[in-house]
C-alpha positions as CSV (number, residue, x, y, z in Angstrom):
1,M,13.0,6.7,-2.1
2,A,11.7,9.4,0.0
3,S,7.7,10.3,-0.2
4,L,5.6,7.6,-2.8
5,S,1.8,9.0,-3.5
6,V,0.0,6.3,-5.7
7,T,-3.8,8.7,-6.5
8,G,-6.5,8.8,-8.9
9,L,-5.0,5.7,-10.9
10,R,-6.8,3.3,-12.8
11,S,-5.5,0.6,-14.6
12,C,-5.4,-3.2,-14.4
13,F,-3.0,-3.7,-10.9
14,F,-0.9,-2.1,-8.9
15,G,1.6,-3.9,-6.6
16,E,4.2,-2.3,-4.2
17,F,6.5,-4.8,-2.7
18,R,9.6,-4.6,-1.2
19,N,10.3,-0.8,-1.3
20,I,12.3,1.3,1.5
21,I,10.6,4.5,1.6
22,T,11.7,7.1,4.3
23,G,8.6,9.5,4.6
24,N,5.5,9.0,4.1
25,D,3.1,6.5,1.9
26,D,-0.1,6.7,0.3
27,V,-2.5,4.3,-1.6
28,A,-5.6,6.2,-2.0
29,N,-8.7,7.0,-4.5
30,N,-7.5,4.3,-7.2
31,T,-9.2,1.8,-9.8
32,F,-7.8,-1.3,-11.0
33,A,-9.7,-4.2,-13.0
34,D,-7.6,-7.5,-11.3
35,P,-10.0,-8.2,-8.1
36,D,-6.3,-9.6,-6.6
37,A,-5.0,-5.6,-7.5
38,T,-3.7,-3.4,-4.7
39,E,-1.5,-5.3,-3.8
40,I,0.8,-3.8,-0.9
41,G,3.0,-6.1,1.1
42,N,6.9,-6.4,2.6
43,N,7.8,-2.4,2.4
44,E,9.3,-0.3,4.8
45,V,8.5,3.1,5.9
46,F,9.7,5.5,8.0
47,G,6.6,8.0,7.5
48,N,3.4,7.6,8.3
49,L,1.2,4.7,5.2
50,A,-2.4,5.3,4.4
51,C,-4.5,3.8,2.6
52,S,-8.1,4.2,1.3
53,N,-10.5,4.2,-1.2
54,N,-8.6,1.8,-3.3
55,A,-11.2,-0.8,-5.2
56,P,-9.9,-3.5,-4.5
57,A,-8.7,-2.7,-1.6
58,A,-5.9,-2.8,-0.4
59,Q,-4.6,-6.4,0.3
60,F,-1.9,-9.0,0.1
61,G,-3.9,-10.9,-2.7
62,D,-1.6,-13.5,-4.3
63,S,1.7,-12.5,-3.8
64,G,2.3,-14.1,-0.3
65,A,4.4,-10.8,1.1
66,G,4.4,-10.3,4.3
67,P,3.5,-7.6,6.2
68,N,4.4,-3.3,5.6
69,I,7.2,-2.8,8.6
70,V,5.7,1.0,9.6
71,F,7.4,3.6,12.0
72,G,4.8,7.1,12.2
73,A,1.0,6.1,11.5
74,I,-1.1,3.1,10.0
75,T,-4.2,4.0,8.8
76,G,-7.1,3.4,6.9
77,E,-7.4,-0.5,4.3
78,C,-3.6,-0.5,4.8
79,K,-3.9,-1.1,9.0
80,P,-4.5,-4.5,9.1
81,L,-1.0,-5.5,6.6
82,S,0.7,-3.4,8.3
83,I,3.2,-3.7,12.1
84,H,5.1,-1.4,13.7
């Protein structure tokens, strides 16, 4: 997958797991009904990973996911969920 951008989505749940993203990954300004939503983990991002203004904030939730592996910059809510 080249780049991934999920912005302005309103739904019950969002999960992003086990993807290989060769570009940037941006998850911003989304609102989900499930307090355990916006789960982001176990991804490999070869560009930058940015997460901001999500409700709830990006988290592992109950997924048991491992950290994201990011080769570029990590910003916002995804910073504690990721390693270089």
